[in-house]
C-alpha positions in Angstrom: 0.0 0.0 0.0 1.2 3.4 -0.8 0.7 6.3 1.7 -0.5 9.6 0.3 0.5 13.0 1.6 -1.8 15.9 0.4 -3.4 13.8 -2.1 0.0 12.8 -3.9 1.5 9.4 -3.4 4.3 9.3 -1.0 7.6 8.1 -2.2 9.4 5.3 -0.6 12.8 5.4 1.0 13.9 2.5 -1.5 13.0 4.6 -4.5 14.8 7.7 -2.9 17.9 5.5 -2.4 17.8 4.2 -5.9 17.6 7.8 -7.3 20.5 8.9 -5.1 22.5 5.8 -6.2 22.0 6.7 -9.8 23.1 10.4 -9.1 26.2 9.3 -7.5 27.1 7.0 -10.5 26.6 9.8 -12.9 28.8 12.1 -10.8 31.5 9.4 -10.6 31.6 9.0 -14.4 31.7 12.7 -15.0 34.3 13.2 -12.1 36.7 10.7 -13.7 36.5 12.5 -17.2 36.8 16.0 -15.5 39.8 15.1 -13.5 41.6 13.5 -16.4 40.9 16.7 -18.7 42.1 18.9 -15.8 45.3 16.8 -15.4 46.0 16.8 -19.1 45.5 20.7 -19.4 47.4 21.3 -16.4 50.4 19.0 -17.6 50.3 20.8 -21.0 50.4 24.4 -19.5 53.2 23.4 -17.0 55.4 21.9 -19.9 54.6 25.0 -22.2 55.7 27.4 -19.3 58.8 25.3 -18.6 59.9 25.4 -22.2 59.2 28.9 -22.6 61.1 29.8 -19.4 64.1 27.6 -20.6 64.3 29.2 -24.1 63.9 32.8 -22.9 65.8 32.9 -19.5 69.7 33.4 -20.5 70.8 32.1 -17.1 68.9 28.8 -17.5 70.5 28.4 -21.0 74.0 29.1 -19.7 73.5 26.4 -17.1 72.2 23.8 -19.6 75.0 24.5 -22.4 78.4 23.4 -21.0 81.2 25.7 -21.5 83.7 24.3 -23.9 87.1 24.1 -22.5 89.9 25.7 -24.4 91.5 23.3 -26.8 95.2 23.1 -26.3 97.5 23.6 -29.4 98.5 20.2 -30.9 102.0 19.5 -30.8 103.8 20.1 -34.1 103.9 17.2 -36.4 107.0 16.2 -38.0 107.2 16.6 -41.8 105.8 13.4 -43.4 105.6 13.0 -47.2 101.9 13.0 -48.1 100.3 9.8 -49.3 99.9 9.3 -52.8 96.5 10.7 -54.0 94.1 8.0 -55.1 92.8 8.6 -58.6 89.5 10.3 -58.8 86.2 8.7 -60.2 86.5 10.3 -63.6 90.3 9.0 -64.0 89.1 5.5 -63.0 86.1 5.5 -65.4 88.4 6.7 -68.3 91.0 4.0 -67.5 88.3 1.3 -67.4 86.7 2.4 -70.8 90.2 2.4 -72.3 90.9 -1.1 -71.0 87.6 -2.3 -72.2 88.0 -0.6 -75.6 91.6 -2.2 -76.1 90.1 -5.6 -75.1 87.2 -5.1 -77.5 89.5 -4.3 -80.3 91.6 -7.4 -79.7 88.5 -9.6 -79.3 87.0 -8.2 -82.6 90.3 -8.9 -84.5 90.4 -12.5 -83.3 86.6 -13.1 -84.0 86.9 -11.7 -87.3 89.9 -14.0 -88.2 88.1 -17.1 -86.8 84.8 -16.2 -88.4 86.5 -15.5 -91.7 88.4 -18.8 -91.7 85.1 -20.7 -91.0 83.2 -18.8 -93.7 85.8 -19.4 -96.4 85.7 -23.2 -95.7 81.9 -23.2 -96.0 81.8 -20.8 -98.8 84.1 -23.2 -100.9 81.8 -26.2 -100.2 78.6 -24.1 -101.0 80.1 -22.5 -104.1 80.8 -25.8 -105.5 77.3 -26.8 -104.8 76.0 -23.6 -106.3 78.1 -24.0 -109.5 76.5 -27.4 -109.9 72.9 -25.9 -109.5 73.7 -23.1 -111.9 73.4 -20.3 -109.4 76.3 -18.3 -107.7 76.5 -17.6 -104.1 76.5 -13.9 -103.1 79.7 -14.6 -101.0 80.5 -10.9 -100.4 77.2 -10.0 -99.1 76.8 -13.0 -97.0 80.3 -12.3 -95.4 79.6 -8.7 -94.8 76.4 -9.4 -93.0 77.8 -12.3 -91.2 80.8 -10.4 -89.9 78.5 -7.4 -89.1 76.1 -9.4 -87.0 79.0 -11.4 -85.4 80.7 -8.2 -84.3 77.6 -6.6 -82.8 76.7 -9.7 -80.9 80.4 -10.0 -79.9 80.6 -6.4 -78.6 77.4 -6.7 -76.8 78.5 -10.0 -75.1 81.9 -8.8 -74.2 80.4 -6.3 -71.7 79.7 -9.5 -69.7 82.7 -10.3 -67.5 83.2 -13.6 -69.0 85.1 -13.2 -72.3 84.7 -16.6 -73.2 80.9 -16.3 -73.5 81.5 -13.3 -75.6 83.6 -15.2 -78.1 81.0 -18.1 -78.3 78.2 -15.8 -78.9 80.0 -13.7 -81.5 81.1 -17.0 -83.4 77.7 -18.4 -83.1 75.8 -15.3 -84.3 78.1 -15.2 -87.3 77.7 -18.9 -88.1 74.0 -18.6 -87.7 73.7 -15.6 -90.2 75.9 -17.4 -92.7 73.6 -20.3 -92.3 70.5 -18.3 -92.8 72.1 -16.7 -95.8 73.1 -20.0 -97.4 69.7 -21.5 -96.6 68.0 -18.7 -98.5 70.5 -19.3 -101.5 69.9 -23.0 -101.3 66.1 -22.4 -101.4 66.3 -20.1 -104.5 68.7 -22.8 -106.3 66.2 -25.6 -105.6 63.5 -23.6 -106.8 65.3 -23.0 -110.2 66.1 -26.6 -110.4 62.3 -27.4 -109.8 63.0 -29.4 -106.7 60.6 -27.2 -104.7 57.6 -25.1 -105.7 
């Protein structure tokens, strides 16, 4: 039963205590946030004031920066001949380019001689076959193209540290080019003979 006072229902003590408990809980939550904000703001202002004071107060700066002790004069050094100067980057690059160029020229000469010898042997055999077929092999053009392709491939491959791979690549490219040229010539000769259509 609820008692009434002046026509209004009277509140129970338990209701009042529940209401007071919820007010205390709300205050506790708000108080924690307020204290954290106040601490944060106070710390920020204190650090700011300390930094401003350190930067603007000449006495504090003098205390923070240690005074440099006078450096004693070094004892005289006996005369020692200077070390030879190492060559600069540009000098080393020029020397490397000159050495590479000399190696390439020697390599090109050896490759040209080897390719020319191989081509001469192949040309003799193919010319004999061409004479029998009635068409002459364009030896000059085949040699020029083969040597040109061989030298280009050899120069590119010689940039690789292994000179043996450069030599094999140059000779292989030259032989391949000769084979292509001879193959085209043999195909034309076979057409003239009516062996292929």
